[in-house]
C-alpha positions in Angstrom: 1.9 4.7 -17.2 3.4 3.9 -13.6 2.9 1.1 -11.4 -0.5 0.6 -9.7 -1.1 0.6 -6.0 -1.3 -3.1 -6.0 2.0 -3.3 -8.0 3.7 -1.0 -5.7 2.7 -3.8 -2.7 4.0 -6.0 -4.7 7.4 -4.7 -5.7 8.1 -3.2 -2.4 6.1 -4.0 1.0 5.5 -7.5 0.3 9.1 -8.7 -0.1 9.8 -6.4 2.8 6.9 -8.0 5.1 8.2 -11.4 3.7 12.1 -10.9 4.5 10.7 -9.8 8.0 8.4 -12.5 8.7 11.2 -15.0 7.7 14.1 -13.5 9.8 11.3 -13.4 12.8 9.7 -16.8 11.9 11.4 -18.7 15.1 10.8 -15.4 17.6 6.7 -15.2 17.1 4.9 -16.5 19.9 1.0 -16.9 20.2 1.0 -13.8 22.2 2.6 -11.7 19.5 -0.4 -12.7 17.3 -2.9 -11.9 19.6 -1.3 -8.7 20.3 -1.1 -8.2 16.4 -4.7 -8.4 15.9 -5.5 -5.6 18.5 -2.9 -3.3 17.1 -4.4 -3.9 13.7 -7.9 -3.1 15.1 -6.6 0.0 16.3 -4.7 0.8 13.0 -8.1 0.5 11.1 -10.1 2.6 13.7 -8.1 5.6 13.4 -6.8 5.2 10.1 -9.8 4.3 8.2 -11.9 7.3 9.2 -9.2 10.0 8.8 -8.4 8.6 5.2 -11.9 8.4 4.1 -12.5 12.1 5.6 -9.1 13.3 3.7 -10.0 11.8 0.2 -13.8 13.2 0.7 -12.7 16.6 1.6 -10.0 16.3 -1.3 -7.2 16.8 0.8 -5.6 14.0 -1.2 -6.8 11.6 -3.5 -6.2 8.1 -5.5 -6.0 8.6 -9.8 -8.7 6.2 -11.3 -6.8 3.2 -12.8 -4.3 2.9 -10.4 -6.4 1.0 -8.2 -8.8 -1.9 -8.1 -11.4 -0.9 -6.2 -12.6 1.6 -3.6 -14.4 0.6 0.3 -15.6 3.9 1.1 -13.9 6.3 -0.4 -10.3 4.5 -0.2 -8.9 2.0 -2.4 -8.9 -2.0 -1.2 -4.8 -1.2 -1.9 -4.8 1.7 1.0 -6.3 -0.9 3.3 -3.8 -3.5 2.6 -0.9 -0.2 3.0 -2.0 0.0 6.9 -1.9 -4.0 7.0 1.7 -4.1 5.6 3.0 -1.3 7.6 1.7 -2.4 11.1 2.8 -6.1 10.2 6.5 -4.5 9.2 6.9 -2.5 12.2 5.6 -5.3 14.4 7.6 -8.1 13.1 10.7 -5.3 13.1 9.7 -4.8 17.2 9.8 -8.5 17.4 13.3 -9.1 15.7 15.0 -6.2 17.7 13.7 -6.7 21.2 14.3 -10.7 21.2 18.2 -9.2 19.7 17.7 -7.3 22.7 17.5 -9.7 25.2 20.0 -12.0 23.8 22.8 -9.3 24.2 21.4 -8.8 27.9 24.0 -9.5 30.4 23.4 -12.6 32.4 23.1 -12.3 36.3 25.4 -14.8 38.2 23.7 -17.3 40.3 24.0 -16.6 43.8 26.4 -18.8 45.5 25.4 -20.8 48.5 
């Protein structure tokens, strides 16, 4: 038997999230947390209905025994996937944007 959905998160998504969090930790500001909350609300608002509908219509499914329990038509682990992927992208953006600021040329001060 292959990996369960939760084991997949533990082996692949969680380590990546922890690495990105470690790298971005000193660059994270309170505004980032506010925006992260807003982004996660948007992610759930758009992905939950679509994914639930897709499973309901048998466009795709989740094999029994590979997940813990369902919320609606989706396994809990699918909702965790939404969180992992959104958080990973946000942390990567923080890292890239912070690096861009450090590489930006400084403007010389006006001489008086």
